[in-house]
C-alpha positions in Angstrom: 3.4 -23.6 6.1 2.9 -22.2 2.6 5.8 -20.3 1.3 5.3 -16.7 -0.2 5.4 -18.1 -3.7 2.6 -20.6 -2.9 0.2 -18.3 -0.9 0.5 -15.6 -3.7 0.9 -17.8 -7.0 -1.5 -20.5 -5.9 -3.7 -19.4 -3.2 -6.4 -22.0 -4.3 -3.9 -24.6 -3.4 -3.9 -23.2 0.2 -7.8 -23.3 0.2 -8.0 -26.7 -1.1 -5.4 -27.9 1.4 -7.4 -26.7 4.3 -10.7 -28.0 2.6 -9.2 -31.5 2.4 -7.9 -31.3 6.2 -11.7 -30.6 7.1 -12.9 -33.7 5.6 -10.9 -35.8 8.0 -11.5 -33.5 10.9 -15.1 -32.6 11.4 -14.5 -29.6 13.8 -12.1 -27.8 11.5 -13.6 -24.6 10.3 -11.7 -24.4 7.0 -13.4 -21.4 5.8 -12.6 -19.2 8.8 -9.0 -20.6 8.9 -8.5 -19.9 5.2 -9.6 -16.2 5.6 -7.5 -15.9 8.8 -4.6 -17.4 6.9 -4.5 -14.6 4.2 -5.4 -11.9 6.4 -2.4 -12.7 8.8 0.0 -13.0 6.0 -1.1 -9.6 4.5 -0.7 -7.8 7.7 3.0 -8.8 8.1 5.3 -6.0 7.4 5.7 -5.0 3.7 4.1 -8.4 2.6 1.1 -6.5 1.0 3.8 -4.9 -1.4 4.5 -8.4 -2.8 1.0 -8.9 -4.1 0.5 -7.6 -7.9 -2.0 -5.0 -8.2 -4.6 -4.6 -10.9 -4.0 -0.8 -10.7 -0.5 -1.0 -11.9 0.1 -4.2 -14.0 -1.8 -5.0 -17.2 -4.3 -7.8 -16.9 -2.4 -10.1 -19.5 0.7 -10.0 -17.0 -1.2 -11.6 -14.2 -1.5 -15.1 -13.6 -4.9 -16.7 -13.5 -6.1 -17.9 -10.0 -3.1 -15.9 -8.5 -3.6 -13.6 -5.4 -3.8 -10.0 -6.8 -5.0 -6.7 -5.0 -7.2 -3.9 -6.4 -7.3 -0.3 -4.9 -10.8 0.6 -6.0 -14.3 2.5 -5.5 -17.7 0.5 -5.2 -19.6 1.9 -8.0 -22.6 -0.4 -7.8 -23.7 -3.5 -5.8 -25.5 -6.2 -7.7 -28.0 -8.8 -6.4 -26.7 -11.9 -4.3 -26.0 -14.9 -6.3 -25.9 -18.7 -5.3 -23.0 -21.0 -5.9 -21.9 -24.6 -5.1 -19.7 -24.2 -2.1 -19.1 -27.9 -1.9 -19.8 -30.4 -4.7 -19.0 -34.0 -5.8 -17.6 -35.1 -9.0 -17.6 -38.5 -10.5 -14.6 -40.1 -12.0 -16.1 -42.6 -14.5 -12.7 -44.6 -15.1 -12.4 -45.2 -11.3 -16.1 -45.1 -10.5 -15.1 -43.0 -7.5 -16.7 -39.7 -6.1 -14.7 -36.9 -4.9 -15.7 -33.8 -2.8 -14.5 -30.5 -4.2 -14.4 -27.0 -2.9 -16.2 -24.5 -5.0 -15.6 -21.4 -3.1 -13.6 -18.7 -4.8 -14.3 -20.1 -8.1 -16.5 -19.3 -11.1 -16.7 -22.6 -12.8 -16.6 -26.0 -11.4 -14.8 -28.9 -12.5 -16.3 -31.4 -15.2 -18.2 -34.4 -13.9 -20.4 -32.8 -11.2 -23.0 -35.0 -9.7 -25.9 -32.8 -9.2 -27.9 -35.3 -7.6 -25.4 -35.9 -4.9 -26.6 -35.2 -1.3 -23.2 -33.8 -0.4 -23.7 -30.6 -2.4 -23.8 -27.4 -0.3 -25.1 -24.2 -1.8 -24.1 -20.7 -0.5 -24.7 -17.2 -1.3 -22.1 -14.4 -2.3 -22.6 -10.8 -3.2 -21.0 -9.2 -6.2 -19.7 -5.6 -6.1 -18.8 -3.7 -9.5 -15.8 -1.7 -8.6 -13.8 0.9 -10.6 -10.3 2.7 -10.0 -10.9 5.7 -7.7 -12.5 8.4 -9.7 -10.3 11.2 -10.2 -7.1 9.7 -8.8 -4.3 11.8 -9.7 -1.2 10.7 -11.6 1.3 11.1 -8.6 -0.8 8.8 -6.4 -0.7 6.0 -9.1 3.0 6.4 -9.7 3.7 6.4 -5.9 1.7 3.2 -5.2 3.3 1.6 -8.3 6.8 2.5 -7.1 6.3 1.0 -3.8 5.4 -2.5 -5.2 7.8 -5.3 -5.0 5.6 -7.8 -6.7 7.1 -10.0 -9.4 5.3 -10.5 -12.5 6.1 -11.9 -16.1 3.9 -11.4 -19.3 1.4 -14.1 -20.2 2.6 -16.4 -22.9 -0.8 -16.3 -24.6 0.4 -13.7 -26.9 3.5 -11.5 -27.7 3.2 -7.7 -26.9 4.0 -5.9 -30.3 4.9 -2.4 -28.7 5.3 -0.5 -25.6 3.2 2.2 -24.5 2.0 4.1 -21.2 0.0 2.4 -18.6 -3.6 2.5 -19.0 -3.9 4.7 -16.0 -1.3 7.1 -17.2 -3.9 8.1 -19.8 -5.3 10.5 -17.1 -3.2 13.3 -18.7 -5.2 12.9 -21.9 -8.7 12.6 -20.1 -11.2 15.3 -20.7 -11.0 18.0 -18.0 -14.4 18.9 -19.1 -16.8 17.6 -21.7 -16.0 18.5 -25.2 -14.5 20.7 -26.6 -12.3 21.5 -23.6 -9.3 19.3 -22.6 -8.1 18.5 -19.3 -4.9 20.3 -18.4 -1.9 17.9 -17.8 -0.8 17.4 -14.4 2.8 17.6 -15.2 5.5 16.0 -17.4 5.5 12.1 -17.1 8.3 10.1 -16.1 10.1 7.6 -18.2 8.2 4.3 -19.0 9.4 1.5 -16.7 9.3 -2.2 -17.6 8.2 -5.4 -16.1 10.7 -8.1 -15.5 11.3 -10.8 -12.9 12.6 -8.3 -10.5 10.6 -5.0 -11.4 6.7 -4.7 -11.6 6.7 -0.9 -12.1 3.8 0.5 -14.1 4.0 -0.2 -17.9 1.5 -1.4 -20.4 1.8 -3.3 -23.7 -0.5 -3.2 -26.5 -3.5 -5.7 -25.8 -4.8 -7.9 -28.5 -6.8 -6.1 -31.3 -9.9 -8.2 -30.6 -9.9 -7.2 -26.9 -9.4 -3.5 -27.7 -12.3 -3.6 -30.0 -14.5 -5.3 -27.4 -13.6 -2.7 -24.8 -14.6 0.2 -27.1 -18.2 -1.4 -27.1 -18.4 -2.2 -23.4 -19.4 0.8 -21.1 -17.5 0.4 -17.9 -19.6 2.9 -16.0 -16.8 5.2 -14.8 -18.2 8.1 -12.9 -15.8 10.6 -14.5 -15.6 11.2 -18.3 -12.4 9.9 -20.0 -11.1 7.7 -17.2 -9.4 4.5 -18.1 -8.1 1.5 -16.0 -9.4 -1.8 -14.9 -12.9 -2.2 -13.7 -13.7 -5.7 -11.9 -16.6 -7.8 -10.5 -15.5 -8.4 -6.8 -17.1 -11.6 -5.3 -17.8 -11.2 -1.5 -18.4 -14.2 0.6 -18.7 -12.8 4.1 -19.9 -9.6 6.0 -20.8 -7.8 2.7 -23.4 -5.7 4.7 -20.3 -4.1 6.3 -19.5 -2.4 2.9 -21.2 0.6 1.5 -21.7 1.9 -2.1 -19.0 4.6 -2.9 -16.6 3.5 -0.3 -12.7 3.0 -1.3 -11.5 -0.3 -0.7 -8.1 -2.3 -1.1 -9.3 -5.8 -2.1 -6.9 -8.8 -1.8 -8.5 -11.8 -3.8 -8.2 -14.7 -6.2 -8.2 -13.5 -9.9 -10.5 -15.2 -12.2 -10.4 -14.5 -16.0 -11.8 -18.1 -17.1 -13.0 -18.0 -20.9 -15.8 -20.3 -19.7 -17.5 -17.1 -18.3 -18.1 -15.5 -21.7 -19.2 -18.7 -23.3 -21.8 -19.2 -20.7 -23.2 -15.9 -21.1 -23.5 -16.5 -24.8 -25.1 -19.8 -24.2 -27.7 -18.1 -22.0 -28.4 -15.5 -24.4 -29.0 -18.2 -27.2 -31.2 -20.3 -24.9 -33.7 -17.4 -24.6 -34.8 -17.3 -28.2 -38.2 -18.3 -27.6 -39.0 -15.9 -24.8 -41.0 -12.9 -25.0 -39.3 -10.3 -27.0 -39.6 -7.6 -24.2 -38.3 -10.1 -21.7 -35.4 -11.3 -24.0 -34.4 -7.7 -24.4 -34.2 -6.9 -20.6 -32.6 -10.3 -20.1 -29.8 -9.6 -22.8 -29.3 -6.2 -21.5 -28.9 -7.2 -17.8 -26.8 -10.3 -18.9 -24.4 -8.0 -20.9 -23.9 -5.7 -17.8 -23.6 -8.4 -15.0 -21.5 -10.9 -17.1 -19.1 -9.0 -19.3 -16.2 -10.9 -20.8 -13.6 -11.8 -17.9 -10.7 -10.8 -20.3 -12.1 -7.1 -20.1 -13.8 -7.1 -16.7 -12.1 -9.9 -14.6 -13.6 -11.4 -11.4 -11.9 -11.0 -8.0 -12.8 -13.4 -5.3 -12.3 -11.5 -2.2 -10.2 -13.1 0.6 -9.5 -9.9 2.6 -10.3 -6.3 2.2 -9.9 -3.2 4.0 -11.7 0.2 3.8 -9.4 3.1 2.8 -10.2 6.2 4.7 -7.8 8.0 2.3 -5.9 7.1 -0.9 -2.7 9.1 -0.1 0.1 6.6 -0.7 2.5 8.8 1.5 0.4 7.9 4.8 -0.5 4.6 6.2 -4.0 3.5 5.6 -5.1 3.5 9.3 -3.7 6.4 11.4 -1.3 8.8 10.8 0.8 8.1 14.0 1.7 4.7 12.7 4.1 6.1 10.2 7.3 7.9 11.2 7.5 10.0 8.1 4.0 11.1 8.9 4.8 12.0 12.6 7.6 13.9 11.4 5.6 16.0 9.3 3.3 16.6 11.9 6.2 17.7 14.2 7.3 20.2 11.4 3.7 21.5 11.0 4.4 25.1 11.5 7.2 25.1 9.1 5.3 23.3 6.4 2.4 25.5 7.0 4.4 28.4 6.4 5.9 27.1 3.2 2.6 26.1 1.9 1.2 29.5 2.7 3.9 31.1 0.6 3.4 28.8 -2.3 -0.4 29.6 -2.3 0.4 33.3 -1.9 2.4 33.2 -5.2 -0.3 31.2 -6.9 -2.9 33.5 -5.8 -1.0 36.7 -7.0 0.3 37.7 -3.8 -3.0 37.4 -1.9 -1.9 36.1 1.7 -5.3 36.3 2.9 -6.8 34.1 0.1 -4.0 31.8 0.5 -4.9 31.2 4.0 -8.4 30.4 3.3 -7.5 28.0 0.5 -5.3 26.1 2.9 -8.2 25.9 5.3 -10.5 24.7 2.6 -8.0 21.9 1.6 -7.7 20.4 5.1 -11.5 20.5 5.8 -13.4 17.4 6.3 -16.8 16.4 7.3 -15.9 14.7 10.6 -19.7 14.0 11.7 -23.2 14.7 11.1 -25.9 16.2 13.4 -29.3 15.5 12.1 -28.9 16.8 8.4 -26.1 19.1 9.1 -22.7 17.9 8.0 -20.0 19.2 10.5 -16.6 20.3 9.3 -17.4 21.1 5.6 -15.9 24.2 4.3 -16.7 24.9 0.6 -15.0 27.9 -0.8 -15.9 30.5 -3.4 -12.8 32.1 -4.6 -14.3 35.3 -6.7 -12.5 37.7 -8.6 -10.6 35.2 -10.6 -8.9 36.6 -13.7 -10.7 35.2 -16.9 -7.6 35.6 -19.0 -4.6 33.2 -19.7 -6.8 30.2 -18.4 -5.8 31.2 -14.8 -8.4 28.9 -13.3 -7.2 25.9 -15.3 -3.6 26.6 -14.2 -4.8 26.8 -10.4 -6.5 23.5 -10.8 -3.2 22.0 -12.3 -1.4 23.1 -9.3 -3.9 21.9 -6.8 -4.0 18.6 -8.7 -0.3 17.9 -7.7 -1.2 18.3 -4.0 -4.5 16.2 -3.5 -4.9 12.4 -3.9 -8.3 12.7 -6.1 -9.7 15.7 -7.9 -11.9 16.6 -10.8 -12.2 19.9 -12.8 -15.8 20.8 -14.1 -16.2 23.6 -16.5 -19.5 25.1 -15.9 -20.2 26.1 -19.5 -23.8 26.4 -20.4 -23.4 23.5 -22.8 -22.0 21.3 -20.2 -24.6 22.1 -17.5 -27.4 21.5 -19.9 -25.9 18.2 -21.2 -23.7 16.4 -18.5 -25.1 13.9 -16.3 -24.0 14.8 -12.8 -26.6 12.5 -10.6 -26.3 8.6 -10.9 -29.5 7.0 -12.2 -30.9 3.5 -11.8 -31.4 1.6 -15.0 -34.0 -1.0 -14.3 -33.7 -2.7 -17.8 -30.0 -3.5 -17.2 -30.4 -3.5 -13.3 -27.6 -1.3 -12.6 -26.7 2.1 -11.3 -25.6 4.3 -14.2 -22.8 6.5 -12.8 -22.8 10.3 -12.6 -19.9 12.8 -12.1 -21.0 13.5 -8.7 -20.5 9.7 -7.6 -17.1 10.3 -6.1 -15.0 9.1 -3.3 -14.5 10.9 0.1 -12.2 14.0 0.2 -12.3 14.3 -3.6 -11.5 17.9 -4.5 -14.1 19.1 -6.9 -13.0 22.3 -8.8 -16.1 24.1 -10.2 -14.9 26.8 -12.9 -17.6 29.3 -13.1 -15.6 31.7 -15.2 -16.6 29.3 -18.1 -20.3 30.1 -17.7 -21.6 32.5 -20.6 -24.8 34.1 -21.0 -27.7 31.7 -22.1 -30.6 29.7 -20.8 -30.4 26.6 -18.6 -32.9 24.0 -19.6 -34.5 21.6 -17.2 -31.5 19.2 -17.2 -29.2 22.3 -16.5 -31.5 23.5 -13.6 -31.3 20.1 -12.1 -27.5 19.9 -12.5 -27.1 23.3 -10.7 -29.6 22.2 -8.0 -27.6 19.0 -7.3 -24.5 21.0 -7.0 -26.1 23.3 -4.6 -27.2 20.3 -2.5 -23.8 18.9 -2.4 -22.3 22.1 -1.2 -24.9 22.8 1.5 -25.7 19.3 2.6 -23.0 17.1 1.5 -25.5 14.7 -0.1 -26.5 13.7 -3.5 -29.9 12.6 -4.5 -29.7 9.6 -6.7 -32.5 9.1 -9.4 -34.3 6.0 -8.9 -37.0 7.0 -11.4 -39.9 6.8 -9.0 -38.0 8.2 -6.1 -35.0 9.7 -5.0 -32.5 8.1 -2.6 -30.1 10.2 -0.6 -26.5 9.4 -0.3 -24.2 11.3 2.0 -20.8 12.3 0.7 -17.7 14.1 1.7 -16.4 16.2 -1.2 -14.4 19.3 -1.0 -15.9 22.0 -3.4 -13.9 24.9 -4.6 -15.9 27.2 -6.9 -13.7 29.8 -8.9 -15.7 32.7 -10.3 -15.4 36.3 -11.6 -18.3 37.6 -9.4 -20.0 36.0 -6.5 -20.8 32.5 -7.4 -24.5 31.4 -8.4 -23.8 28.5 -6.1 -23.9 28.7 -2.4 -20.8 28.5 -0.3 -19.6 28.2 3.2 -17.2 31.2 2.7 -16.6 33.7 -0.1 -13.1 35.2 -0.4 -12.6 37.9 -3.2 -9.2 37.5 -4.8 -7.2 40.9 -4.3 -4.1 40.6 -6.5 -0.9 42.3 -5.2 0.9 41.6 -8.3 0.0 42.0 -11.9 2.1 39.9 -14.1 2.1 41.1 -17.8 2.3 37.4 -18.8 0.1 35.5 -16.6 1.0 32.0 -18.3 4.8 32.6 -17.7 4.2 33.7 -14.3 2.3 30.7 -13.3 4.6 28.2 -15.0 7.5 29.9 -13.1 6.0 28.9 -9.7 4.5 25.6 -10.8 6.3 22.8 -9.0 7.4 20.2 -11.3 8.0 16.3 -10.3 11.6 17.1 -9.7 10.6 19.0 -6.5 9.0 15.7 -5.3 10.6 16.1 -1.7 8.8 19.3 -1.3 5.7 18.4 -3.0 5.5 15.1 -0.7 5.8 17.3 2.4 2.7 19.3 1.3 0.9 16.3 0.2 1.4 14.5 3.6 0.7 17.6 5.5 -2.7 18.2 3.9 -3.7 14.6 4.3 -2.5 14.2 7.9 -3.9 17.5 9.4 -7.4 16.9 8.2 -7.5 13.6 10.1 -6.3 14.9 13.5 -8.9 14.6 16.3 -10.0 17.9 17.6 -12.0 19.0 20.7 -13.0 22.2 22.4 -12.7 22.5 26.2 -15.6 23.6 28.5 -13.5 26.6 29.5 -13.1 27.6 25.7 -16.7 26.8 24.9 -17.8 29.2 27.8 -15.3 31.9 26.4 -16.6 31.8 22.7 -20.2 32.0 24.0 -19.4 35.1 26.0 -17.4 36.7 23.1 -20.2 35.8 20.6 -22.7 37.7 22.9 -20.6 40.6 22.9 -20.1 40.7 19.1 -24.0 40.6 18.8 -24.2 43.6 21.0 -21.8 45.5 19.0 -23.3 44.7 15.7 -26.8 42.9 16.1 -27.7 43.3 12.4 -24.6 41.8 10.7 -23.8 39.0 13.3 -25.8 35.8 13.2 -25.8 32.3 14.3 -24.4 31.4 10.8 -21.4 33.7 11.4 -20.7 32.0 14.8 -21.0 28.5 13.0 -18.6 29.7 10.3 -16.2 31.1 12.9 -16.1 27.7 14.9 -15.3 26.0 11.6 -12.6 28.5 10.7 -11.2 28.3 14.3 -11.1 24.3 13.9 -9.3 24.4 10.7 -6.8 27.2 11.8 -6.0 24.7 14.8 -5.6 21.5 12.9 -3.6 23.3 10.2 -1.1 24.1 12.9 -1.1 20.4 14.3 -3.1 21.5 17.2 -6.0 19.3 18.6 -8.0 21.6 20.6 -8.9 25.3 20.4 -6.8 27.9 22.1 -7.6 31.6 22.9 -5.1 32.5 20.4 -6.8 30.3 17.7 -10.2 31.9 18.3 -8.9 35.4 18.0 -7.0 34.5 14.9 -10.3 33.1 13.4 -12.0 36.4 14.2 -9.3 38.4 12.8 -9.1 36.8 9.4 -12.9 36.7 9.1 -13.1 40.4 9.8 -10.4 41.2 7.1 -12.3 39.0 4.6 -15.7 40.7 5.5 -14.0 44.2 5.2 -12.7 43.2 1.9 -16.2 42.2 0.6 -17.6 45.4 1.8 -15.0 47.6 0.3 -15.6 45.9 -3.1 -19.2 46.4 -2.9 -18.9 50.1 -2.0 -16.4 50.7 -4.8 -18.5 48.7 -7.5 -21.8 49.5 -6.2 -24.1 46.4 -5.8 -21.8 44.1 -7.7 -21.0 41.2 -5.5 
């Protein structure tokens, strides 16, 4: 039985041992046994925390050919490739032939007998994976803190100075395209150091040559200003079970062989006699599909699990598996009350808007009926103050509560110039990412208060249309030049505006401040929770993620009661009550129920949904009466 040291530091040794055994036992399925071995070990309690993570540990601290993990997002899927699963080498000195295992390798050993009848070729798929777009700093820090992996720096060079981890650069990322800067998510904690007993997040200065090369390499991150590792993940089995834009935690064998870059250069050089057009296309595709392994490592997948969420405070499967999460659900009413109070302060004393904000944050597309996504609840928060960067401070606060988010300032320049929709590049044979290529349950904050007078050009109109389709149908139509391909998504969209948004929404709430602080910035700073209040923040974070994942049903009895009630509502006000209103009420009732930890609709829940909707509509009507036709 391999020790922990062996199967993590030398996984190829485990694989080679099983392959060698298969040579003397013809019935031994070494491939299945190898995959099962690592899967079983990683399922043991806390064993996955012993595996170093590409998200937390700089590449030069990781041992080549060791077992590492990567919490990532499938940004693109390349064409399948062939490799030598089994090959034979010749030892000239001994005049002997030896069978070798080529699985989980990029480069074979020297002395391959290419004429051997024992050679077995196989196919594998390659995924281009990047860190989860918009993943917030508290998520990264929490994952890194839970790591028990032991790593030591490579001896290939001596680090010259300490600096923050490459993923900590989130605080310096663009919240918007230039000239705006992303608001910081909060003060950073102290930098921690790697040692034999500590693998917390820390970064040292990379060699200057690597840094220079990285600046010329487009890592194709969906969001601007993001940093972190990208990786080519080699998949050997069941790759059809993975989908573009899925979040994964991949466990695999790290490959950073310098020979990969040499082979790429050699291929480019050997194409000198080719047609110039063909050469240009081949070189571009080669550059994208075979980047230097020192910058884009290869990860040969041994085991992977799809992540339904990326909240490190919850288990990846079901919330009931974790006692801390179960405790949060048992205290749902208390946590909900505390969170509503917090949101009420943030929204300037508006308790109704606070309740709708909470419902928005726990919404989730739980299924699709034909083309209609059920469960979505996009929110237009209108009446937002334009002064004192109120919307940006609001985003900062929400950023500390949700695992992934992105702020998009809808200035005229941005709408005309930014690329929201991914597009296929046939020359490089890759999918060029866009800002709407996001993971499920990402909170997209659209700041319409940034929009000024002016003209949208063709690109701007297309971007606004893409945002509208995202909100209405939870889909993004990727541009494949000659056609569009529809990709479903599950993104929580919050539009902050002064008047009614030019974008559609499932619900508009007019902000009605109850307090008018003379110094808005100081007021928001006073209620902004800092990392020191981590215990309270973690309660809110667990609550928001756990409640949105609860199963929910409506009994036949309640269904009949709702139908009868709706008929009565139509009789009382036939002009203003429509089928869309019923759908919205049912969504609000569902969200009210799960936000209270309830898995079925009660009579009280239905009446509460009707009540807050009546208050919201009355507020909108009153505002229109006071301000004429202004929304």
